[in-house]
Every structure is written in structure tokens, then in C-alpha cells.
BALOBA-186732 format. One record per residue (C-alpha): chain; residue in three letters; x, y, z. Coordinates in Angstrom, 2 decimals. Each point is the difference from the previous one (the first is absolute). Layout:
REM residues N
+-------+-----+---------+---------+---------+
! chain ! res !       x !       y !       z !
+-------+-----+---------+---------+---------+
!     A ! ALA !       X !       Y !       Z !
...
+-------+-----+---------+---------+---------+
END
This chain:
REM residues 236
+-------+-----+---------+---------+---------+
! chain ! res !       x !       y !       z !
+-------+-----+---------+---------+---------+
!     A ! UNK !   -5.60 !   -5.93 !  -16.29 !
!     A ! UNK !   -2.03 !   -1.57 !    2.80 !
!     A ! UNK !   -2.73 !    1.68 !    2.00 !
!     A ! UNK !    0.93 !    2.26 !    2.92 !
!     A ! UNK !    1.25 !   -2.07 !    2.91 !
!     A ! UNK !    0.97 !   -2.91 !   -2.27 !
!     A ! UNK !    3.39 !   -1.78 !    0.12 !
!     A ! UNK !    2.81 !    1.60 !   -2.00 !
!     A ! UNK !    0.31 !   -1.67 !   -3.41 !
!     A ! UNK !    1.53 !   -3.47 !    0.37 !
!     A ! UNK !    1.18 !   -2.86 !   -2.17 !
!     A ! UNK !   -1.78 !   -3.06 !    1.36 !
!     A ! UNK !    0.53 !   -3.71 !   -0.82 !
!     A ! UNK !   -3.08 !   -2.27 !    0.23 !
!     A ! UNK !    0.53 !   -3.78 !   -0.05 !
!     A ! UNK !   -3.48 !   -1.56 !   -0.02 !
!     A ! UNK !   -1.31 !   -3.02 !   -1.96 !
!     A ! UNK !   -3.70 !    0.73 !    0.43 !
!     A ! UNK !   -0.98 !    2.09 !   -3.09 !
!     A ! UNK !   -2.88 !    1.81 !    1.71 !
!     A ! UNK !    2.06 !    0.99 !    3.01 !
!     A ! UNK !    2.95 !    1.08 !   -2.23 !
!     A ! UNK !   -2.28 !    2.12 !   -2.19 !
!     A ! UNK !   -1.63 !    1.53 !    3.11 !
!     A ! UNK !    3.36 !    0.92 !    1.59 !
!     A ! UNK !    1.57 !    1.23 !   -3.22 !
!     A ! UNK !   -2.98 !    2.24 !   -0.89 !
!     A ! UNK !   -0.20 !    1.39 !    3.52 !
!     A ! UNK !    3.68 !    0.80 !    0.29 !
!     A ! UNK !    0.17 !    1.59 !   -3.42 !
!     A ! UNK !   -3.06 !    2.11 !    0.76 !
!     A ! UNK !    1.84 !    1.18 !    3.12 !
!     A ! UNK !    2.87 !    1.20 !   -2.23 !
!     A ! UNK !    2.41 !   -2.82 !    0.35 !
!     A ! UNK !    1.99 !   -2.05 !   -2.58 !
!     A ! UNK !   -0.61 !   -3.76 !    0.15 !
!     A ! UNK !    2.00 !   -2.99 !   -1.19 !
!     A ! UNK !   -1.61 !   -3.39 !    0.44 !
!     A ! UNK !    0.54 !   -3.74 !   -0.25 !
!     A ! UNK !   -2.47 !   -2.87 !    0.21 !
!     A ! UNK !    2.33 !   -2.80 !    1.17 !
!     A ! UNK !    2.94 !   -0.48 !    2.30 !
!     A ! UNK !    2.64 !   -0.43 !   -2.67 !
!     A ! UNK !   -0.71 !    3.31 !   -1.78 !
!     A ! UNK !   -0.61 !    1.69 !    3.34 !
!     A ! UNK !    3.33 !   -1.13 !    1.36 !
!     A ! UNK !    1.76 !    1.43 !   -3.05 !
!     A ! UNK !   -1.68 !    3.39 !    0.26 !
!     A ! UNK !    0.54 !    0.17 !    3.81 !
!     A ! UNK !    3.71 !   -0.74 !   -0.28 !
!     A ! UNK !    0.88 !    1.85 !   -3.21 !
!     A ! UNK !   -1.89 !    3.31 !    0.45 !
!     A ! UNK !   -0.39 !    2.49 !    2.84 !
!     A ! UNK !   -3.39 !    0.92 !    1.42 !
!     A ! UNK !   -1.41 !    2.35 !    2.62 !
!     A ! UNK !   -2.23 !   -2.82 !    1.24 !
!     A ! UNK !   -1.11 !   -3.50 !   -0.89 !
!     A ! UNK !   -3.31 !   -1.81 !    0.52 !
!     A ! UNK !    0.64 !   -3.76 !   -0.13 !
!     A ! UNK !   -2.60 !   -2.79 !    0.23 !
!     A ! UNK !    1.10 !   -2.77 !    2.22 !
!     A ! UNK !   -1.26 !   -2.99 !   -2.08 !
!     A ! UNK !    1.34 !    0.25 !   -3.57 !
!     A ! UNK !    0.55 !   -2.60 !   -2.73 !
!     A ! UNK !    3.65 !   -0.87 !   -0.53 !
!     A ! UNK !    1.69 !    1.76 !    2.88 !
!     A ! UNK !   -2.00 !    0.98 !    3.11 !
!     A ! UNK !   -0.11 !    3.57 !    1.27 !
!     A ! UNK !    1.98 !   -0.64 !    3.16 !
!     A ! UNK !    2.88 !   -1.45 !   -2.05 !
!     A ! UNK !    0.03 !    3.15 !   -2.07 !
!     A ! UNK !    0.16 !    2.17 !    3.14 !
!     A ! UNK !    2.77 !   -2.07 !    1.43 !
!     A ! UNK !    2.03 !    0.26 !   -3.23 !
!     A ! UNK !   -0.48 !    3.78 !    0.05 !
!     A ! UNK !    1.28 !    0.30 !    3.53 !
!     A ! UNK !    2.93 !   -2.34 !   -0.71 !
!     A ! UNK !    1.03 !    2.36 !   -2.83 !
!     A ! UNK !   -0.19 !    3.06 !    2.28 !
!     A ! UNK !   -3.12 !    1.23 !   -1.75 !
!     A ! UNK !   -1.82 !    2.10 !    2.62 !
!     A ! UNK !   -3.10 !    0.83 !   -2.06 !
!     A ! UNK !   -2.95 !    0.15 !    2.43 !
!     A ! UNK !   -2.13 !   -3.14 !   -0.58 !
!     A ! UNK !   -3.73 !   -0.38 !    0.80 !
!     A ! UNK !   -0.92 !   -3.67 !   -0.10 !
!     A ! UNK !   -3.50 !   -0.88 !   -1.12 !
!     A ! UNK !   -1.56 !   -3.32 !    0.96 !
!     A ! UNK !   -3.24 !   -1.84 !    0.67 !
!     A ! UNK !    1.91 !   -1.68 !    2.90 !
!     A ! UNK !   -0.79 !    2.18 !    2.99 !
!     A ! UNK !    0.87 !   -2.01 !    3.07 !
!     A ! UNK !    2.57 !    1.39 !    2.43 !
!     A ! UNK !    2.62 !   -2.64 !   -1.00 !
!     A ! UNK !   -0.53 !    0.88 !   -3.67 !
!     A ! UNK !    0.64 !    3.73 !    0.65 !
!     A ! UNK !    3.01 !   -0.73 !    2.17 !
!     A ! UNK !    1.52 !   -2.12 !   -2.76 !
!     A ! UNK !   -0.57 !    2.76 !   -2.52 !
!     A ! UNK !    1.66 !    2.62 !    2.19 !
!     A ! UNK !    2.91 !   -2.29 !    0.88 !
!     A ! UNK !    0.58 !   -0.65 !   -3.65 !
!     A ! UNK !    0.75 !    3.71 !   -0.39 !
!     A ! UNK !   -3.41 !    1.49 !   -0.67 !
!     A ! UNK !   -0.62 !    3.43 !    1.47 !
!     A ! UNK !   -3.79 !   -0.34 !    0.32 !
!     A ! UNK !   -2.61 !   -2.69 !   -0.55 !
!     A ! UNK !   -3.54 !    0.57 !   -1.35 !
!     A ! UNK !   -2.60 !   -2.68 !   -0.06 !
!     A ! UNK !   -2.40 !   -0.53 !   -2.91 !
!     A ! UNK !   -2.60 !    1.26 !   -0.56 !
!     A ! UNK !    1.13 !    3.53 !    0.66 !
!     A ! UNK !   -1.07 !    3.57 !   -0.59 !
!     A ! UNK !    2.10 !    1.92 !   -2.53 !
!     A ! UNK !   -0.01 !    3.07 !    2.28 !
!     A ! UNK !    1.71 !   -2.10 !    2.75 !
!     A ! UNK !    2.58 !   -1.31 !   -2.44 !
!     A ! UNK !    0.88 !    3.58 !   -1.00 !
!     A ! UNK !    0.24 !    1.05 !    3.63 !
!     A ! UNK !    2.31 !   -2.88 !    0.78 !
!     A ! UNK !    2.27 !    0.84 !   -3.03 !
!     A ! UNK !    0.04 !    3.61 !    1.23 !
!     A ! UNK !    1.10 !   -1.13 !    3.42 !
!     A ! UNK !    2.74 !   -2.28 !   -1.40 !
!     A ! UNK !    1.48 !    2.67 !   -2.29 !
!     A ! UNK !   -0.08 !    2.65 !    2.68 !
!     A ! UNK !    1.78 !   -2.32 !    2.39 !
!     A ! UNK !    2.64 !   -0.80 !   -2.64 !
!     A ! UNK !    0.65 !    3.66 !   -0.56 !
!     A ! UNK !    0.29 !    0.65 !    3.68 !
!     A ! UNK !    2.50 !   -2.91 !    0.37 !
!     A ! UNK !    2.11 !    0.98 !   -3.00 !
!     A ! UNK !    3.15 !    1.84 !    1.09 !
!     A ! UNK !    0.70 !    3.33 !   -1.74 !
!     A ! UNK !    2.69 !   -0.27 !   -2.67 !
!     A ! UNK !    0.36 !    3.73 !   -0.54 !
!     A ! UNK !    0.41 !    2.96 !    2.26 !
!     A ! UNK !   -0.97 !    3.51 !   -1.18 !
!     A ! UNK !    0.56 !    3.43 !    1.51 !
!     A ! UNK !   -0.89 !    2.99 !   -2.18 !
!     A ! UNK !    1.80 !   -0.67 !   -3.35 !
!     A ! UNK !    2.45 !   -2.48 !    1.55 !
!     A ! UNK !   -0.61 !   -3.72 !   -0.67 !
!     A ! UNK !    1.79 !   -3.02 !    1.38 !
!     A ! UNK !   -0.55 !   -3.44 !   -1.56 !
!     A ! UNK !    0.79 !   -2.55 !    2.71 !
!     A ! UNK !    0.13 !   -2.91 !   -2.46 !
!     A ! UNK !    2.43 !    1.47 !   -2.53 !
!     A ! UNK !    1.79 !    2.05 !    2.62 !
!     A ! UNK !   -0.31 !    3.10 !   -2.19 !
!     A ! UNK !   -0.63 !    3.64 !    0.74 !
!     A ! UNK !   -1.57 !    2.75 !   -2.11 !
!     A ! UNK !   -0.88 !    3.58 !    0.64 !
!     A ! UNK !   -2.18 !    1.79 !   -2.50 !
!     A ! UNK !    0.65 !   -2.96 !   -2.31 !
!     A ! UNK !    3.77 !    0.40 !    0.22 !
!     A ! UNK !    1.96 !   -3.04 !    1.08 !
!     A ! UNK !    2.21 !    0.45 !    3.10 !
!     A ! UNK !    2.85 !   -2.35 !    0.90 !
!     A ! UNK !    0.57 !   -0.75 !    3.67 !
!     A ! UNK !    2.46 !   -2.11 !    1.88 !
!     A ! UNK !   -1.45 !   -2.82 !    2.11 !
!     A ! UNK !    0.25 !    1.92 !    3.27 !
!     A ! UNK !   -1.46 !    3.14 !   -1.62 !
!     A ! UNK !   -2.90 !   -2.09 !   -1.28 !
!     A ! UNK !   -0.64 !   -1.40 !    3.45 !
!     A ! UNK !    0.17 !    3.44 !    1.51 !
!     A ! UNK !   -2.45 !    1.47 !   -2.50 !
!     A ! UNK !   -2.39 !   -2.95 !    0.42 !
!     A ! UNK !   -0.01 !    0.53 !    3.75 !
!     A ! UNK !   -0.76 !    3.69 !   -0.47 !
!     A ! UNK !   -2.72 !   -0.73 !   -2.52 !
!     A ! UNK !   -1.69 !   -2.52 !    2.29 !
!     A ! UNK !   -0.09 !    2.79 !    2.65 !
!     A ! UNK !   -1.19 !    2.75 !   -2.35 !
!     A ! UNK !   -0.99 !    3.25 !    1.83 !
!     A ! UNK !    1.41 !   -1.40 !    3.25 !
!     A ! UNK !    3.06 !    1.21 !    1.88 !
!     A ! UNK !    2.65 !   -2.72 !   -0.19 !
!     A ! UNK !    2.60 !    0.24 !    2.77 !
!     A ! UNK !    3.69 !   -0.97 !   -0.24 !
!     A ! UNK !   -0.71 !   -2.92 !    2.34 !
!     A ! UNK !   -2.75 !   -1.27 !   -2.29 !
!     A ! UNK !    2.30 !    0.23 !   -3.02 !
!     A ! UNK !    2.88 !   -1.75 !    1.81 !
!     A ! UNK !   -2.29 !   -2.83 !    1.01 !
!     A ! UNK !   -2.10 !   -0.18 !   -3.19 !
!     A ! UNK !    2.65 !    0.50 !   -2.67 !
!     A ! UNK !    3.33 !   -0.88 !    1.61 !
!     A ! UNK !   -1.23 !   -2.62 !    2.44 !
!     A ! UNK !    1.85 !    1.77 !    2.84 !
!     A ! UNK !   -1.40 !   -0.17 !    3.54 !
!     A ! UNK !    2.47 !    2.59 !    1.15 !
!     A ! UNK !    1.29 !    3.43 !   -1.30 !
!     A ! UNK !    3.43 !   -0.48 !   -1.61 !
!     A ! UNK !    0.66 !    3.72 !    0.45 !
!     A ! UNK !    0.77 !    0.52 !   -3.70 !
!     A ! UNK !   -1.49 !    2.22 !   -2.67 !
!     A ! UNK !   -1.08 !   -2.98 !   -2.12 !
!     A ! UNK !   -3.60 !    1.08 !   -0.06 !
!     A ! UNK !    0.83 !    3.59 !   -1.00 !
!     A ! UNK !    2.26 !   -1.17 !   -2.83 !
!     A ! UNK !   -2.62 !   -2.30 !   -1.38 !
!     A ! UNK !   -2.83 !    2.53 !    0.28 !
!     A ! UNK !    2.25 !    2.51 !   -1.82 !
!     A ! UNK !    0.65 !   -2.55 !   -2.84 !
!     A ! UNK !   -3.66 !   -0.82 !   -0.17 !
!     A ! UNK !   -0.96 !    3.57 !   -0.22 !
!     A ! UNK !    2.41 !    0.62 !   -2.87 !
!     A ! UNK !   -1.73 !   -2.72 !   -2.01 !
!     A ! UNK !   -3.66 !    0.38 !    1.03 !
!     A ! UNK !   -0.31 !    3.83 !    0.41 !
!     A ! UNK !    2.88 !    1.74 !   -1.77 !
!     A ! UNK !   -1.47 !    0.14 !   -3.54 !
!     A ! UNK !   -3.59 !    0.67 !    1.03 !
!     A ! UNK !   -1.90 !    3.13 !    1.10 !
!     A ! UNK !   -1.63 !   -1.52 !    3.11 !
!     A ! UNK !    2.17 !   -1.60 !    2.74 !
!     A ! UNK !   -1.42 !   -3.20 !    1.47 !
!     A ! UNK !    2.60 !   -0.69 !    2.69 !
!     A ! UNK !   -0.25 !    2.49 !    2.92 !
!     A ! UNK !    2.09 !    0.48 !    3.13 !
!     A ! UNK !   -2.02 !    0.35 !    3.17 !
!     A ! UNK !    2.15 !    2.01 !    2.35 !
!     A ! UNK !    0.91 !   -1.81 !    3.19 !
!     A ! UNK !   -2.16 !   -3.00 !   -0.96 !
!     A ! UNK !    1.14 !   -1.73 !   -3.26 !
!     A ! UNK !   -1.24 !   -0.12 !   -3.58 !
!     A ! UNK !   -3.27 !   -0.15 !   -1.91 !
!     A ! UNK !   -0.94 !   -1.09 !   -3.48 !
!     A ! UNK !   -3.01 !    1.99 !   -1.17 !
!     A ! UNK !   -1.47 !    1.58 !   -3.10 !
!     A ! UNK !   -1.71 !    2.60 !    2.13 !
!     A ! UNK !    1.36 !    3.53 !    0.38 !
!     A ! UNK !    1.92 !    0.35 !    3.19 !
!     A ! UNK !   -0.36 !    2.97 !    2.27 !
+-------+-----+---------+---------+---------+
END
């Protein structure tokens, strides 16, 4: 474990041909609690960058074999979005621009302070987490996996029809909020008018029978005169 305030444990790739710089980076990152893979030339670095997944990569720009910018371009061409910090002795504006346009996320000029490198990696990983869309929704013991389109409550799988899944997703994205009939018609059925049917009531009833019926705590609540609410909190 790292010191208080340190980055969460990461798996970091270092591609650096200078042995002293590589040793300095590897030791510092491992002392901070991170796992480090490393390569000393472009060929091995390219292989590691494309075949494994990392939380961040530190890549020297000038490498024997394949240069660092080519590695970054290959990563981006393969949809590898690992945050990349480019290291280089080339510090002119044009050099930094080329590094960023190649797909680098940040550019640090040698010589550098290790504390600054750590701070930059922290900023890159926090930015990536903020940009990453949620793939699961959770309310109380109810879990929705948006990738596999699966639902579980208290670990028990629940099968939903496509429209029921969409209705539940809408409710979960508005947890603890009153959702009106108009909101549901627009957000779930894509209607911009009221068809004057009981389609919402029918689907809410079906959803309740699957989500709430076999469990002690109801999650789907009717708000009289307003609409519905999905909540794990006790309702008055």
C-alpha cells in the first residue's frame, strides 16, 4: 500500500532505453505501491503496449528500434485508451505538439522531478475514471449490467423483456426521483404525446412482479398523483 494521499495501486508500463532513468522510475513507482512492467527498446515496448492492459504508460520518445510516438500511434489505432505520459529531452513547443497529436495524453520534458511525474499520472488516471461511462447501475440490492444486459437482485438473476429493461434502466438512472408519466412516455416509449392508454401501468405492474414480488423490500413505489419512484429508502 502507498502512503496516505498516494495514487490507488496501478499497473504501469515503462518504455525507456536509458538504464538509469528506467531504474529511477521503476524504483519510485514500486515504492509508491504500483506494479511495473518495463521494456528497454521500441520492439519489446510495442509488444507489451499492444498485448497487455495497463492503468498508465510512461513512454520515452526516442527509443531504439521503434520510436515512442509510433508506439503511441499503434496503441490508439488498436483502440487502446491507456493514458500515456510521453518522456523526452525534446522540449520545444513543436515537439510537445507532435507528441500530443500522436495520441499522448501528457508530455514531460527531461530532466524531471519524480514527484511531478507522479502528480501527472494521478491527473491522467483521475481524468480517465471521470470520462469512463458507468457500465453498471445499482440501487440497494438491485444490479443492472449495461454491457451484458443482465439484472440481478440479491444475487438472483431476473429476466426482463427489452421494454421492461429500458423502463427499469430509466427508473434506476432517476433513483430517488419522482418520474412522471410524461417522462416515461418520452424516455422509454419515445412518445411526444399521451396515447391515452394504460401501457405504463401494465409495464410497471409486470416490472414489479419481477423486481419486488419475491423480496421483502419493495423498490418500485407509486407516488400518488405524480408518477413512480425507484428507491431503496423506506417510503412514508
